[in-house]
C-alpha positions as CSV (number, residue, x, y, z in Angstrom):
1,M,-14.2,8.8,19.5
2,A,-12.0,11.6,20.8
3,S,-8.3,11.8,19.8
4,E,-7.3,11.1,23.4
5,A,-9.4,7.9,23.5
6,I,-7.8,6.8,20.1
7,E,-4.4,7.4,21.5
8,D,-5.2,5.3,24.6
9,L,-6.5,2.6,22.3
10,L,-3.3,2.6,20.3
11,K,-1.1,2.5,23.4
12,E,-3.0,-0.7,24.4
13,G,-1.8,-2.3,21.2
14,R,-5.3,-3.3,20.1
15,T,-5.6,-5.7,17.2
16,F,-8.6,-6.2,14.9
17,P,-9.6,-9.7,13.9
18,P,-11.9,-10.0,10.9
19,P,-15.5,-9.1,12.0
20,E,-17.6,-12.3,12.3
21,T,-20.3,-10.7,10.1
22,F,-17.7,-10.2,7.4
23,K,-16.0,-13.5,7.9
24,R,-19.2,-15.5,7.5
25,D,-19.3,-14.8,3.7
26,A,-15.6,-14.1,3.0
27,L,-13.8,-15.9,0.2
28,I,-10.8,-16.8,2.4
29,T,-11.1,-17.3,6.1
30,D,-7.9,-19.2,7.1
31,A,-4.2,-19.6,6.4
32,E,-4.6,-22.6,4.1
33,I,-3.9,-20.5,0.9
34,Y,-0.5,-19.3,2.4
35,D,0.5,-22.9,3.0
36,E,-0.6,-23.9,-0.6
37,A,1.5,-21.1,-2.1
38,A,4.5,-21.8,0.1
39,A,4.5,-25.5,-0.9
40,D,4.6,-24.8,-4.6
41,R,4.8,-21.1,-5.5
42,E,4.9,-21.6,-9.3
43,G,2.1,-24.1,-9.2
44,F,0.1,-21.7,-7.1
45,W,0.4,-18.9,-9.7
46,A,-0.4,-21.3,-12.5
47,K,-3.6,-22.2,-10.7
48,Q,-4.5,-18.5,-10.5
49,A,-3.7,-18.0,-14.2
50,L,-6.3,-20.7,-15.0
51,D,-9.0,-18.3,-13.8
52,L,-8.3,-16.4,-17.0
53,D,-9.4,-17.5,-20.5
54,W,-6.4,-18.5,-22.7
55,F,-6.4,-19.0,-26.4
56,E,-3.4,-21.3,-26.0
57,E,-2.1,-22.6,-22.6
58,W,1.5,-22.0,-21.6
59,D,4.4,-24.5,-21.9
60,T,6.5,-23.2,-19.0
61,I,5.2,-21.4,-15.9
62,L,8.4,-19.4,-15.2
63,E,11.7,-18.7,-16.8
64,W,13.9,-16.8,-14.3
65,D,17.3,-15.4,-15.1
66,A,17.7,-12.6,-12.7
67,P,16.7,-9.8,-13.2
68,Y,14.6,-11.1,-16.1
69,A,11.4,-13.1,-15.7
70,K,9.1,-14.7,-18.2
71,W,5.8,-16.0,-16.9
72,F,3.5,-18.5,-18.6
73,V,5.9,-18.9,-21.6
74,G,4.1,-19.9,-24.8
75,G,0.6,-19.0,-23.6
76,K,-1.6,-16.7,-25.6
77,L,-4.5,-14.6,-24.4
78,N,-6.0,-11.2,-24.8
79,V,-6.6,-8.8,-21.9
80,S,-9.6,-7.1,-23.5
81,Y,-11.3,-10.4,-24.1
82,N,-10.7,-11.4,-20.5
83,C,-12.1,-8.1,-19.3
84,L,-15.2,-8.0,-21.6
85,D,-16.1,-10.7,-24.1
86,R,-16.0,-13.6,-21.8
87,H,-18.4,-12.0,-19.4
88,V,-20.9,-11.0,-22.2
89,E,-20.6,-14.5,-23.6
90,A,-21.5,-16.0,-20.2
91,G,-24.7,-14.0,-20.1
92,H,-23.6,-11.0,-18.0
93,G,-23.8,-8.3,-20.7
94,D,-26.4,-6.4,-18.8
95,Q,-24.3,-6.1,-15.6
96,V,-23.1,-2.6,-15.0
97,A,-19.3,-2.3,-15.5
98,F,-19.1,1.4,-14.5
99,H,-21.3,3.8,-12.7
100,W,-19.6,7.0,-13.9
101,E,-20.3,10.3,-12.3
102,G,-18.9,13.6,-13.6
103,E,-17.9,16.3,-11.2
104,P,-20.9,18.6,-12.2
105,G,-23.3,15.7,-11.5
106,D,-23.8,14.2,-14.9
107,T,-23.8,10.4,-15.0
108,R,-23.4,7.5,-17.4
109,T,-24.3,3.9,-16.7
110,I,-22.1,1.6,-18.8
111,T,-22.9,-2.2,-19.0
112,Y,-20.4,-4.8,-20.1
113,T,-22.2,-5.0,-23.4
114,D,-22.0,-1.2,-23.8
115,L,-18.3,-1.2,-22.9
116,L,-17.5,-4.1,-25.3
117,D,-19.2,-2.3,-28.2
118,D,-17.4,1.0,-27.3
119,V,-14.0,-0.8,-27.1
120,Q,-14.5,-2.6,-30.4
121,R,-15.4,0.7,-32.2
122,T,-12.5,2.4,-30.6
123,A,-10.1,-0.4,-31.6
124,N,-11.3,-0.1,-35.2
125,A,-10.8,3.7,-35.0
126,L,-7.2,3.2,-33.9
127,K,-6.7,0.8,-36.9
128,S,-8.2,3.5,-39.2
129,L,-5.5,5.9,-37.9
130,G,-2.8,3.4,-38.8
131,V,-2.2,1.9,-35.3
132,E,-0.8,-1.6,-35.5
133,K,0.3,-4.3,-33.0
134,G,3.3,-3.1,-31.0
135,D,2.7,0.6,-31.7
136,R,2.6,3.0,-28.8
137,V,-0.4,5.2,-28.1
138,A,-0.2,8.1,-25.6
139,V,-3.3,8.8,-23.6
140,Y,-3.8,12.2,-21.8
141,L,-7.4,12.3,-20.6
142,P,-9.4,13.2,-17.5
143,M,-11.3,10.6,-15.5
144,I,-14.0,9.9,-18.1
145,P,-15.2,6.6,-19.6
146,E,-13.2,7.1,-22.7
147,L,-10.0,6.5,-20.7
148,P,-10.6,2.8,-19.8
149,T,-12.1,2.4,-23.3
150,I,-9.0,3.5,-25.1
151,M,-6.8,1.3,-22.8
152,L,-8.9,-1.7,-23.6
153,A,-9.0,-0.9,-27.3
154,C,-5.2,-0.8,-27.4
155,A,-5.1,-4.1,-25.5
156,R,-7.6,-5.6,-28.0
157,I,-5.4,-4.9,-31.1
158,G,-2.0,-5.4,-29.4
159,A,-1.0,-1.7,-29.2
160,V,0.8,-0.5,-26.2
161,H,-0.8,2.4,-24.2
162,S,1.2,5.0,-22.3
163,V,-1.3,6.8,-20.0
164,V,0.0,10.2,-18.8
165,F,-1.8,11.7,-15.8
166,G,-4.0,14.6,-16.9
167,G,-2.4,16.9,-14.3
168,F,1.1,16.7,-15.9
169,S,2.5,19.6,-17.8
170,A,3.1,19.8,-21.6
171,N,6.8,19.2,-21.0
172,A,6.1,16.0,-19.1
173,L,3.7,14.8,-21.8
174,R,6.3,15.6,-24.5
175,D,9.1,13.8,-22.8
176,R,7.0,10.6,-22.3
177,I,5.8,10.7,-25.9
178,N,9.3,11.1,-27.3
179,D,10.8,8.5,-25.0
180,S,8.5,5.8,-26.4
181,D,7.9,7.2,-29.9
182,C,4.1,7.2,-29.6
183,K,2.3,7.2,-32.9
184,V,-1.1,8.6,-31.8
185,L,-2.1,10.9,-28.9
186,V,-5.6,10.6,-27.4
187,T,-6.7,13.6,-25.4
188,A,-9.7,15.8,-24.6
189,D,-10.7,19.4,-24.9
190,G,-10.8,19.5,-21.1
191,G,-12.2,18.0,-17.9
192,Y,-13.9,19.3,-14.8
193,R,-11.9,20.1,-11.7
194,R,-13.1,22.0,-8.7
195,G,-16.1,23.3,-10.5
196,S,-14.6,24.6,-13.7
197,V,-13.1,23.1,-16.8
198,A,-9.4,22.4,-16.8
199,S,-8.1,22.5,-20.4
200,L,-6.0,19.6,-21.7
201,K,-5.9,20.2,-25.5
202,P,-3.7,23.4,-25.3
203,A,-1.1,21.5,-23.2
204,A,-1.3,18.6,-25.7
205,D,-0.8,21.0,-28.6
206,E,2.2,22.5,-26.9
207,A,3.7,19.1,-26.2
208,I,3.4,17.8,-29.8
209,E,5.1,20.9,-31.2
210,D,8.2,18.8,-30.6
211,T,7.0,15.2,-30.9
212,P,7.9,14.0,-34.4
213,S,6.5,10.5,-34.0
214,I,2.9,11.7,-33.5
215,E,0.8,11.2,-36.6
216,H,-2.7,11.8,-35.3
217,V,-4.5,13.3,-32.3
218,L,-7.9,11.9,-31.2
219,V,-9.8,14.4,-29.1
220,V,-12.8,13.7,-26.8
221,R,-15.3,16.5,-26.4
222,R,-15.9,16.8,-22.6
223,G,-15.3,20.3,-21.3
224,E,-16.9,22.1,-24.4
225,N,-14.1,24.6,-24.1
226,D,-12.8,26.2,-27.3
227,V,-9.8,24.4,-28.8
228,E,-7.8,24.6,-32.0
229,M,-8.0,21.6,-34.3
230,V,-5.2,21.0,-36.9
231,D,-6.6,19.8,-40.1
232,G,-5.4,16.3,-41.0
233,R,-3.8,15.7,-37.7
234,D,-6.6,16.3,-35.1
235,H,-9.8,14.3,-35.1
236,W,-12.8,14.5,-32.8
237,W,-13.5,11.2,-31.1
238,H,-17.2,11.3,-31.9
239,D,-16.4,11.8,-35.6
240,V,-14.0,8.9,-35.9
241,V,-15.2,6.4,-33.3
242,D,-18.9,6.6,-33.4
243,S,-19.1,5.6,-37.1
244,Q,-17.0,2.4,-36.6
245,D,-18.3,-1.1,-36.7
246,A,-18.7,-2.7,-33.2
247,D,-16.9,-5.8,-34.2
248,C,-13.1,-6.2,-33.8
249,P,-11.8,-9.6,-33.0
250,P,-9.3,-9.7,-30.2
251,E,-5.6,-10.2,-31.2
252,P,-4.1,-13.3,-29.6
253,M,-1.1,-11.9,-27.6
254,D,1.8,-13.8,-26.2
255,A,1.9,-13.8,-22.4
256,E,5.1,-11.8,-22.5
257,D,3.9,-9.2,-25.1
258,L,4.0,-5.7,-23.8
259,L,0.6,-4.5,-22.4
260,Y,1.5,-1.0,-21.3
261,L,4.1,1.6,-20.4
262,L,3.7,3.7,-17.3
263,Y,6.2,6.4,-16.5
264,T,7.3,6.9,-12.9
265,S,9.6,9.5,-11.3
266,G,13.3,8.8,-11.1
267,T,16.0,10.2,-8.9
268,T,17.9,11.5,-11.9
269,G,14.9,13.5,-13.0
270,K,14.2,11.5,-16.2
271,P,11.0,9.5,-15.8
272,K,11.3,5.7,-16.1
273,G,9.0,3.9,-18.6
274,I,8.0,0.9,-16.6
275,M,7.1,-2.1,-18.8
276,H,4.3,-4.5,-17.9
277,T,3.4,-7.5,-20.0
278,T,0.2,-9.4,-20.5
279,G,-0.3,-12.8,-18.9
280,G,1.5,-12.5,-15.6
281,Y,0.3,-9.0,-15.0
282,L,-3.4,-9.8,-15.6
283,T,-3.0,-13.0,-13.4
284,Q,-1.7,-11.0,-10.5
285,V,-4.1,-8.1,-10.6
286,A,-7.1,-10.3,-11.0
287,F,-6.0,-12.5,-8.1
288,T,-5.2,-9.7,-5.8
289,H,-8.3,-7.7,-6.6
290,R,-10.5,-10.7,-6.0
291,Y,-9.1,-11.8,-2.7
292,V,-7.7,-8.6,-1.1
293,F,-11.1,-6.9,-1.7
294,D,-13.1,-10.1,-1.2
295,L,-15.0,-9.5,-4.4
296,H,-18.5,-10.9,-4.9
297,P,-19.3,-9.8,-8.5
298,D,-23.0,-10.4,-8.3
299,T,-23.6,-8.1,-5.4
300,D,-20.7,-5.7,-4.8
301,V,-20.3,-2.1,-6.0
302,Y,-16.6,-1.4,-5.8
303,W,-14.9,2.1,-5.8
304,C,-11.2,2.7,-6.2
305,A,-11.0,6.5,-5.8
306,A,-7.6,6.9,-7.5
307,D,-6.9,8.4,-10.9
308,I,-6.3,6.0,-13.8
309,G,-3.2,8.0,-14.7
310,W,-1.4,6.2,-11.8
311,V,-0.8,2.5,-11.6
312,T,-3.5,2.1,-8.9
313,G,-6.0,3.1,-11.6
314,H,-4.5,0.8,-14.2
315,S,-4.6,-2.3,-11.9
316,Y,-7.6,-1.6,-9.6
317,I,-10.0,0.5,-11.7
318,V,-9.5,-1.1,-15.1
319,Y,-7.8,-4.4,-15.4
320,G,-8.3,-6.2,-12.1
321,P,-11.9,-5.2,-11.6
322,L,-13.0,-5.8,-15.2
323,A,-11.3,-9.2,-15.3
324,N,-13.3,-10.1,-12.2
325,R,-16.6,-8.9,-13.7
326,T,-16.9,-6.1,-11.1
327,T,-19.4,-3.3,-11.0
328,S,-17.3,-0.2,-10.2
329,V,-17.9,3.5,-9.5
330,M,-15.7,6.0,-11.4
331,Y,-15.7,9.6,-10.4
332,E,-14.2,12.5,-12.4
333,G,-13.5,15.2,-9.9
334,V,-12.2,16.1,-6.4
335,P,-13.6,14.9,-3.1
336,N,-14.7,18.3,-1.9
337,H,-16.8,19.7,-4.7
338,P,-19.3,21.1,-4.3
339,D,-18.7,20.3,-0.6
340,E,-16.7,18.1,1.7
341,A,-19.4,15.4,1.7
342,R,-19.1,14.5,-2.0
343,F,-17.5,11.1,-1.4
344,W,-20.0,10.1,1.1
345,A,-22.9,11.2,-1.1
346,I,-21.5,9.0,-3.9
347,I,-21.2,6.0,-1.6
348,E,-24.8,6.5,-0.4
349,K,-26.1,7.0,-4.0
350,Y,-24.5,3.9,-5.5
351,K,-24.5,1.7,-2.4
352,V,-20.7,1.2,-2.6
353,T,-19.5,-1.9,-0.8
354,Q,-15.7,-1.4,-1.0
355,L,-13.8,1.9,-0.9
356,Y,-10.1,2.1,-1.8
357,T,-8.4,5.4,-1.2
358,A,-5.2,7.1,0.0
359,P,-4.1,7.9,3.6
360,T,-3.7,11.6,2.4
361,A,-7.3,11.7,1.5
362,I,-8.4,10.1,4.8
363,R,-6.4,12.7,6.7
364,A,-8.1,15.4,4.7
365,F,-11.5,13.9,5.5
366,M,-10.5,14.0,9.2
367,K,-9.5,17.6,8.9
368,W,-12.8,18.5,7.2
369,G,-14.8,17.1,10.1
370,D,-16.7,14.0,11.3
371,E,-20.0,15.7,10.5
372,H,-19.7,15.2,6.7
373,P,-19.7,11.4,6.6
374,A,-22.2,11.4,9.5
375,K,-24.8,13.0,7.2
376,H,-24.9,10.1,4.9
377,D,-25.9,6.4,5.0
378,L,-22.6,4.5,4.6
379,S,-24.1,1.2,5.8
380,S,-23.5,-0.4,2.3
381,L,-19.8,-0.4,3.0
382,R,-18.3,-3.7,4.0
383,L,-14.6,-3.3,3.4
384,L,-12.1,-0.3,3.3
385,G,-8.7,-0.1,1.6
386,T,-5.8,2.3,1.7
387,V,-3.0,2.7,-0.9
388,G,-0.2,5.1,-1.8
389,E,1.8,5.5,1.4
390,P,2.0,4.2,4.9
391,I,-1.1,5.1,6.9
392,N,-0.7,6.5,10.4
393,P,-2.5,4.6,13.1
394,E,-4.8,7.4,14.1
395,A,-6.1,7.9,10.5
396,W,-6.6,4.1,10.4
397,I,-8.7,4.1,13.5
398,W,-10.7,7.2,12.3
399,Y,-11.4,5.4,8.9
400,Q,-12.4,2.3,10.7
401,Q,-14.8,4.0,13.0
402,H,-16.3,7.0,11.1
403,I,-16.4,5.4,7.6
404,G,-16.5,1.7,8.4
405,G,-18.8,2.0,11.4
406,D,-16.6,-0.5,13.3
407,R,-17.8,-3.3,11.0
408,C,-15.5,-3.1,8.0
409,P,-12.0,-4.7,7.9
410,I,-9.3,-2.4,6.5
411,V,-6.8,-3.7,3.9
412,D,-3.7,-1.5,4.1
413,T,-1.9,-2.4,0.8
414,W,1.8,-1.9,-0.1
415,W,2.9,-2.1,-3.7
416,Q,4.4,0.0,-6.5
417,T,4.2,1.0,-10.1
418,E,7.0,-1.5,-10.6
419,T,5.3,-4.5,-8.9
420,G,2.2,-4.2,-11.0
421,G,-0.1,-5.4,-8.2
422,I,-0.5,-5.6,-4.4
423,M,2.3,-7.3,-2.6
424,I,1.8,-6.9,1.1
425,S,-1.7,-6.7,2.5
426,P,-4.2,-8.4,4.8
427,L,-6.6,-10.9,3.5
428,P,-9.7,-9.4,5.1
429,G,-11.5,-12.6,6.1
430,A,-8.4,-14.3,7.5
431,T,-5.9,-11.7,8.8
432,T,-5.9,-10.0,12.2
433,T,-4.9,-6.4,11.5
434,K,-2.9,-3.8,13.4
435,P,-3.6,-0.1,12.8
436,G,-0.7,1.2,10.6
437,S,0.7,-2.2,9.5
438,A,0.3,-3.7,6.0
439,T,0.6,-7.1,7.9
440,F,2.1,-9.8,5.7
441,P,3.1,-10.6,2.1
442,L,0.3,-12.1,0.1
443,P,0.3,-15.8,-0.8
444,G,2.8,-16.4,-3.6
445,I,4.8,-13.3,-2.7
446,S,8.2,-13.4,-0.9
447,A,9.4,-10.3,0.9
448,T,12.0,-9.8,3.6
449,I,14.2,-7.1,5.1
450,Y,17.9,-6.7,4.7
451,D,20.5,-4.6,6.5
452,D,23.2,-2.4,5.0
453,Q,25.5,-5.4,4.6
454,G,22.9,-7.3,2.6
455,E,22.1,-9.7,5.4
456,E,18.5,-10.7,6.3
457,V,17.2,-8.9,9.4
458,G,15.6,-11.1,12.0
459,V,12.2,-10.6,13.8
460,P,11.9,-8.0,15.2
461,G,14.1,-5.7,13.1
462,G,14.1,-3.1,10.5
463,G,16.0,-2.1,7.3
464,Y,15.5,-2.3,3.6
465,L,12.4,-4.0,2.1
466,V,13.5,-6.6,-0.5
467,L,11.6,-9.0,-2.8
468,D,13.7,-12.1,-3.1
469,Q,11.6,-14.2,-5.5
470,P,10.0,-13.3,-8.9
471,W,6.3,-12.6,-9.1
472,P,3.9,-12.6,-12.1
473,G,3.1,-8.9,-12.3
474,M,6.7,-7.6,-11.9
475,L,8.1,-5.0,-14.3
476,R,9.9,-6.5,-17.3
477,G,12.3,-3.5,-17.6
478,I,12.6,0.2,-18.3
479,W,11.7,1.1,-21.8
480,G,14.9,1.7,-23.8
481,D,17.2,1.6,-20.8
482,D,18.2,-1.9,-19.7
483,Q,21.2,-0.6,-17.7
484,R,19.1,1.7,-15.7
485,F,16.7,-1.2,-15.0
486,R,19.6,-3.2,-13.6
487,D,21.1,-0.3,-11.7
488,T,17.9,1.1,-10.2
489,Y,16.3,-2.1,-8.9
490,W,18.9,-4.9,-8.8
491,S,22.3,-3.5,-8.0
492,R,21.8,-2.9,-4.2
493,F,21.3,-6.5,-3.4
494,S,22.5,-8.9,-6.1
495,G,19.7,-10.9,-7.6
496,R,17.1,-9.3,-5.3
497,Y,14.6,-6.5,-6.1
498,F,15.1,-3.6,-3.8
499,A,11.9,-1.7,-3.5
500,G,13.4,1.6,-2.3
501,D,11.3,1.5,0.8
502,G,12.3,1.0,4.4
503,A,10.3,-1.4,6.6
504,K,10.4,-3.1,10.0
505,R,8.8,-6.2,11.4
506,D,7.5,-6.4,14.9
507,D,7.9,-9.4,17.2
508,E,4.9,-11.1,15.6
509,G,6.4,-10.7,12.1
510,Y,4.0,-7.9,11.0
511,F,5.4,-5.6,8.3
512,W,5.4,-1.8,9.0
513,L,6.3,0.3,6.0
514,L,8.5,3.3,6.7
515,G,8.3,5.1,3.4
516,R,11.1,5.7,0.9
517,V,14.6,5.3,2.2
518,D,15.5,8.6,0.6
519,D,12.9,10.0,3.0
520,V,15.1,9.0,5.9
521,M,16.7,11.9,7.7
522,N,20.1,11.7,9.3
523,V,20.1,13.8,12.4
524,S,23.4,13.8,14.3
525,G,24.1,10.3,13.0
526,H,20.7,9.0,13.8
527,R,18.5,7.7,11.0
528,I,14.9,8.9,11.5
529,S,12.1,8.1,9.1
530,T,9.9,11.0,8.0
531,T,6.9,8.7,8.2
532,E,7.5,8.0,11.8
533,V,7.7,11.7,12.8
534,E,4.7,12.6,10.7
535,S,2.7,9.8,12.3
536,A,3.7,11.0,15.7
537,L,2.6,14.5,14.9
538,V,-0.7,13.5,13.4
539,S,-1.4,11.4,16.5
540,H,-1.7,14.6,18.5
541,P,-5.4,15.8,18.8
542,S,-4.6,19.2,17.4
543,V,-3.0,18.1,14.1
544,A,-5.0,17.3,10.9
545,E,-2.0,16.8,8.6
546,A,1.8,17.0,8.8
547,A,4.7,16.7,6.4
548,V,8.3,16.4,7.6
549,I,11.6,17.0,5.7
550,G,15.2,17.0,6.6
551,R,16.8,20.4,5.9
552,A,20.6,20.9,5.8
553,D,22.0,21.9,9.1
554,A,25.7,22.8,9.8
555,Q,25.6,21.4,13.3
556,T,23.6,18.2,13.0
557,G,23.9,17.3,9.3
558,Q,20.1,17.5,9.0
559,A,17.5,19.2,11.1
560,I,13.9,18.2,11.1
561,A,11.5,20.7,9.7
562,A,7.8,20.1,10.3
563,F,4.9,21.6,8.3
564,V,1.6,21.2,10.2
565,S,-2.0,21.9,9.4
566,P,-3.9,22.3,12.7
567,R,-7.4,21.0,13.2
568,S,-10.3,23.4,13.5
569,G,-10.3,25.1,16.9
570,Y,-6.6,25.0,17.5
571,E,-4.3,28.0,17.3
572,G,-1.0,27.4,15.6
573,D,1.3,29.3,18.0
574,E,4.5,28.8,19.9
575,E,2.8,27.1,22.8
576,L,1.3,24.5,20.4
577,A,4.6,24.1,18.6
578,Q,6.4,23.3,21.8
579,E,3.7,20.9,22.8
580,L,4.1,19.1,19.5
581,R,7.9,18.9,19.8
582,N,7.5,17.3,23.3
583,H,4.8,15.0,21.9
584,V,7.2,13.7,19.2
585,A,9.9,13.3,21.8
586,T,7.6,11.2,23.9
587,M,6.3,9.1,21.0
588,I,9.7,8.5,19.3
589,S,12.7,10.1,20.9
590,P,14.1,13.5,21.8
591,I,16.3,13.2,18.8
592,A,13.3,13.2,16.6
593,K,12.0,16.5,17.9
594,P,11.4,19.0,15.0
595,A,13.8,21.9,15.0
596,S,11.2,24.0,13.4
597,V,7.4,23.9,13.2
598,L,5.5,25.9,10.5
599,F,1.7,26.0,10.8
600,T,-0.1,26.2,7.4
601,A,-3.7,25.9,6.3
602,D,-2.8,23.3,3.7
603,L,0.1,21.3,2.3
604,P,1.3,21.1,-1.4
605,K,-0.3,18.0,-2.9
606,T,-0.7,16.5,-6.3
607,R,-4.2,16.0,-7.7
608,S,-3.9,12.4,-6.5
609,G,-3.4,13.6,-3.0
610,K,0.4,12.9,-2.5
611,I,2.2,15.5,-0.5
612,M,5.1,17.0,-2.5
613,R,7.8,17.0,0.2
614,R,10.6,18.0,-2.2
615,L,8.9,21.4,-2.6
616,L,8.8,21.8,1.2
617,K,12.5,20.9,1.2
618,D,13.1,23.6,-1.5
619,I,11.4,26.1,0.7
620,A,13.2,25.1,3.9
621,E,16.6,25.2,2.2
622,D,15.8,28.4,0.2
623,N,16.3,26.7,-3.1
624,Q,14.6,27.5,-6.4
625,L,11.3,25.8,-6.4
626,G,11.0,22.7,-8.6
627,D,8.2,21.9,-10.9
628,T,4.8,22.8,-9.4
629,T,2.6,21.9,-12.5
630,T,1.3,18.7,-11.0
631,L,-0.1,20.4,-7.8
632,A,-3.8,20.6,-7.2
633,D,-3.3,24.2,-6.0
634,A,0.1,25.7,-6.8
635,G,-0.8,28.8,-4.7
636,V,-0.3,26.7,-1.5
637,V,3.5,26.6,-2.1
638,D,3.7,30.4,-2.5
639,S,1.7,30.9,0.7
640,I,4.0,28.5,2.7
641,K,7.1,30.1,1.3
642,D,5.9,33.6,2.3
643,R,5.2,32.4,5.8
644,Y,8.5,30.5,6.1
645,L,10.5,33.5,4.9
646,A,8.5,35.8,7.2
647,G,9.5,33.6,10.2
648,S,5.9,32.8,11.1
649,G,6.9,29.3,11.9
650,S,8.4,28.3,15.3
651,D,12.1,27.4,15.7
652,E,13.4,25.7,18.8
């Protein structure tokens, strides 16, 4: 469908009820589950927890002393057992857990029995290196099967894993290791990225020059690149793990025992070690994975195309899917190697039924052209998901039509590292969706919107997204910094969790996420969301991608600077720039017109696909550039800076 037709469709306010063909076999098809949860929220979550296997059942469902929650107090279970042993014991050992595909095209098929054996050997290997219950293990790996294996091995013996995204720098790895005093580091020689091997071991070596807590380094051989091994400290995975016994009984863990740390960015620059525990977290990720993705474990092949280094991968590649006996696809590399059809070839090859990816990736697919998905049979798909940021309506429609073939419901999910699992999302067999809206809080989740005075905003209305009741997967604190935990999440609205995001509800109560409130620009006293301006720009048929920042301006306080990647066939000139300004004025308001438009072939993105707006702000305000080590292509920033300084953008 042409962009003009999509724009007309959006103006009509079209909604999308669950397709009848999907609804016929869906797990949930009506609102009864919302009523059940509203009537007894704690009882509802206890019922979901009973879908797990517990060594000892809990005494108390919830102890809540804001901001501290304890769920399923007194209960004992093991995450690894729930993800592996119980499925094998029930006769599903031959079911595929992961279809793994390396970027060069090599593959591994890993059954639940295979994975259980690998995890038990790895758990025994950790024990042989002196790792005990409660010890922290740093993990710095590419997207290879050893990554979920080491996570599950830690969970099996009660160690706490701290996964660090493989694109982070040595400094970032060092800081995370030191913050939590990790005892062992698990890394690899390298991994494949854009057709070549990206080294990891040298960065790990640099990091641990100043990490006194590290006693051993376990190294997976993947890239076959030359690395230095320090005698007595460094050990090849295959030397230590492969010789271990495939029998390691799971450690009974208290429901509130720490499962993992995951570091997320902070406004002060120091990363925050988010703490997630065992029973409540696994309950929520298993429940949300099962019902948001309408999982049928005997027939589905599910693909979350995130990196395990982020919380999306923890919750919806590893723990949720494995707890639900899912067959998943796991892919090592980028979506455009060796060509822009790689994702669609993978879906066709493995007959993927659910695809979960980011709006940034979807817009990239749009930019690359409709012809790439059209070359492949995507008829196996029956559900699509988005995660990571608000999705603009045009990308939603494109995804629904060109990837979903007008037959797949879309679950647009909102959640955070801190929430552990999905909080706001459609239930695909029951919810009528609107392009660009995450719809409603899930059963058992209570979310609302507050204004600056801390008063709840009515419907319709917008303001600050707030969670006003505890939920099972919620963070239990920031490692080693209780005051920061209180200040960051609980000080803005007393006794309420402030998510840091803005949102609005329309006259039917649908939630529309507006992005981080620190991504709100103040132009002549008017608060304008970067997300809204970007969405308006991308809705123009000439625009493939757009990023917007507010740069300092003596007259208006902030001026809107837009960075735009045109679609193929469009010339990024002054005429188009003026057309885009007028388009934004029509879509939002003349106040939201960008003061400058810079056309660029690409935008600075992390390997996970997130646009690094702070770097664009550095360019626009002529500041020293911040850290670029996490970018997929650091050269993009230099190119944009050169163009910006040369005045090749267009100023109003």
